[in-house]
N, C-alpha and C positions, 0 to 999 in steps of 0.2 A: 504494500500499500504506500509506504514511504517513497518508493521509486516512482510510482505514478504521480504522487504530489510534486516531486522534484522535476519530473519531466514536464508537468503542466506549467510550473513556474518558469522553467527555461523557455518553453514555447511562448508563454505570455511575454517575456521580455524580448525574445528574438522577433516577435511580430510588432513590437512597439515602433512606431515611426520615428526614425532618427531626425533630429532637428538639424536643418541646414544652418549655415552661418548666418544667413540673412534673417532667419527666424528670430535670432537673438538681438537683431539690430532694430532699434526703434526709429522709425522715420521722423525726420524733422517736420515741424509744422511749416507749411509753405504759406506765406502771407502774400496775397496779391493786392498791390497798391496802385489803383489808377491815379494818374497824375494830370493836372492841368485841363480838366474837362474831357478826359478820355471817354470814349463812347461806351455807355453802360451795357449795351447788347454785346459788344465785343469783349468786354471784361467778364460777363456772365459766361460767354462761350469758353474763354480761357479757363475759367473756374471749373466748368463742367469737364473739360478735357483733362485738366490736372487731377481732378478728383478720381478719375479712373486709374491713375497711377499711385496716388497717395490720398487716402481718405482724410488725412490730416491737413485740410487746406481751408483757408479763411479769405474771403473777399471783403476788403475794406471799402469804405465810401471814398470817393474822389477827394484828393487834396491838391493844393497849389504846389507848384515846383518850388524847391527851396529858393529863398531870395538871392543867394550868392551864385545860383546856377545859370542865370541867363547871360549869354554871351552876345552882347549888342551888335558888335561889328558884323556878325554873320547871322544874326536873328535866330539863334538856336540855343539849346541848353547843354551845359557841360555834364556829360555822363558821369565823369569822375566826382564832381561835386554832389550829384544826386545820390550816388551809391554810399558816399561817405555820410550823407545825411540820413539815408534810410536805414543804415545798419544800427543806428542808435534808437530805433523805434520798434524793436522787436524783443522777444524774450530770448532766453539762453539756448533753447533747443529749437530755434526757428530760423528760417531763411526768408528774405523778402525780395519780391520781384516788382519793380516799378514799371507801369505800362504807359507809354506815351504815343500820341499821334503827331507830336512835333519832332523836328529834327534834333539829333543829339550828337555830341562830338567829345573828343578827348585828345590829349597830346600823344603823338605816336611817331616813332622814328624821326624825331627832330622837328616834326610839323606841329606847331602849337595848337591848331584847331582842325583835327582830322575827323570828318564825318563818319559816324559808325551806325550800324543797325542795333547794336547791343554792347554791353560792357558788364563784366562781373569780376569779383575778386576770385582768385584761384589758390587755395579754397577760400571760402569767405561766407559772409552772412547776408550779402546783398548783391543785387544786379538790377540792370534796367534794360528795357528793350523799346524800340521805336518802330512803327510801321511806315514811317515817312519814306524810306528808301526801298520799300518792298514793291514787287510787281502788282499792278492793279488787278490783273486777271486772277492771280492765285494768292492774293494778300492773306486770306484767312489761313490757308494751309501753311504758307510761309511764316506767318506770325507765330503760330503754335510751335513750329520747328525752332524758331528763334528763341522762344521762351525755354524750350527744353535745352537748347545749347547753352544758354547762360546759366540755367540751373545746374547743368552738368559741370560747368566751371566752378560754381560754389561748392560742389561736392569734391572738388580737387582734380577734375579732369582737364588736361591740357588740350590743345588742338591736336587733331588726329590726321594722319596722312592718307587715310582711306577716303577716296573721292565721294563715296555714297554715304558716308557717316555723318550724323548730325553734328559731330564735333569738328568737322572740317573748318579750316581757316578760310574766311571769306576773301582775304588778301585784297581788300579794296573793291571787290566785285559783289555779286549776289548769286552764289551758286545753290541757293536753297531748293530750287526745283530739281536739282540733280541729287540732292540728299534724300535718302529713303528712310533710314532708321539708324539707330546706334549700331556700329559694327560689333562683332562678337566680343572683342576685347573691352570696349567701352561699356557694352551691355553687362558684361560679367562684373566689371568694376561697380556699376550702379546697383546691380542686384545685391552685391556685397554691402552696399549702403542702405539696403531695405527697399529699393524701388521695385515695383511690381510690374516688371517687363516680361512679356511673353517671348 
């Protein structure tokens, strides 16, 4: 009888599902922050799409751009100033993404005011994206890819050399239509951070 009980206990433990590394990782809360009159419908769409990857997502009401972020000579907003401001407005286990319909820029390769589609700390707590430079035809799909790209940076992902990967470097252009999904390497990295990627 003792042997049957021992066999039953061993069978019970051997059938127990092993936890993967990502099961032990709690996802950060993703805070979506519309800026400067960002379109409400567009913000809600991003919220719904992100919620499919991470149920811990919050959509805030629209706020003005930080005062020091406007760059008058080019009539656009400084992405670096925006993300510095945003990172101070969230909790410890959160990351924030600012959404803009206006053009944004940063200093890059010696150019004081380089226009960008997005910017994020690698790794970090904040990023910002703008639809200003996106293709009118595929703006919605491109914008979501852009949000994922910058959130990938906040998790610690650098740019990727795979041309179809969402972490590809734009290099001053707009290759978003060629980007299909995270490559296997970037996907594995994000799954290790708790992302629910198929």
